[in-house]
N, C-alpha and C positions, 0 to 999 in steps of 0.2 A: 504494500500500500504506500504509494509514493505521494508526493505533494499534489500531483495532478488529481488523484482520487479525492483528496480532501477538498480541493478547490471545486471540483464538480459537485461534490456532496453539499458543500456549503452554499454554492450557487443555487442548487436545486431546492434546498430547504428555504433559502431566502425567497426565491421567486414564487414558489408554490404557497408556502405558509404565510409569508408576509403580504403578498399581493392579495391572496384570498382573504386574509384576515382584515386588511385595510378595506377591502370592498365590503365585507360583512359589517365591519364597524361603521362605515359610512352609511350603509343601508339602515342599520339598527338605530343609530343615534342621530342621523340627519334626515334621511329620506322618509322613514316611517313617521317620526313625529311631525315633520313639516308638511308632508303631503298625504300619506295614507290615513293618519288619524284625523285629518281635516276633511276627508272625503274627496280629495283630488286624485281619484283613481287613475285616470288617464295619464296625468303628468307623472304620477308615481311609477306606473308600469314602464313608461318610456325611459325615465331616468334610471330605473332599476336595470332595464335591458342594456342601456348605455354603460352602466357601471360594470355589469357582467362582461360585456364585450371588451371594455377597456382593460379590466383586470386580466382577462384571458389573453389579450394581445400582449400585455406585459409579461405574463408567464411564458407564453410561446417565444417571446423574444429572448428569454433566458437560455433557450437552447443554443442560440448563437453566441451568447456570452460564455456558456460552457465550452463551446468549441474554441473560442478565442483563448480562454484560460488554459486549455488542455494542450498537451503535446501531440494529440491525435487530430486527424481531420474530422470534419463534420460527419462525413459518410462513415468513417470508422466508428465514431461514437454512437451514432443513432441509426445507421443503416438506411439513411435517406439523404437525398441531395439537399443542399442549402436552399434551393429554390422552392422546396415543398413546405412553405410556411403554413398553408391552409391545413395540411395534415396535422401538424403539431397544434394548431389552433383548434381545429374541430374535433380531433380525436383524443387529445390529451388535456389541453387547458380549459376548453369550454365546459366539458362535463364535470371536471373537478371544481371549477369555480361555481358552476350552477349548484352542485351538490353542497358545497360548503355554505353558500348563501342560504339555500333552502334549510339546511340543518340549523344554522344560526337563527334564522327567522322562526323556525319551529320552536326552538328552545325559548327564545324571547317571548313569543306569543303564549306559550304554555306557562311560562313564569308569570306573565301578566294576568292570565286567566286564573291561576291559582291564587294570586294576590287579591283579585277581585272577589273570588269566591270566599276567601277568608274574611274579607271586609263585610260581605253580605251575611255571613253566618250568625253574628250576634243579633242582627235585625230579624232574621228568620226565627231564631229561638224566642226573641221577645214577642213576636207576633203569635207564635204557637202557644206560648205561655198565657197570653191574654185571652185566648179562646177557650 
C-alpha cells in the first residue's frame, strides 16, 4: 500500500462523503425550511434536483482528481476512458447522492414526526382524562 493508494482513498472519501453530506445538509437546513415547509413545492423540487445534480457532478469529477493524484492512468484505475464522464455521473455518483439525500430526509422527517407526536401526547391524555 503505497502513497498512491492512500491518496485515492482519501480523495474518494472526500468526494463521496463530503459532497453528499454538504448536499444533504443544504437540503435539510436550507431548502426544507425555506421552501418545503412554506408550501413552495415546485421551487423546492427544482432546487433539490439542482442540488443533487451539482453534488453528483462534483463527485464524478473526483475520478479525474484520483487519476491526477495517482501514478496510474485513468483507464488503468477505472477501466474507462476519461471521456466517459456520463458513466461515472449516472452510474456511480447520481445514485449514491440521491440515496444519501433520501436517507437524510427520511431521518429528519421521522425525527420531526416523533417530536410532534411527543408534543401532542400530553394534550391527548388531558382530553381523554376529561371525558
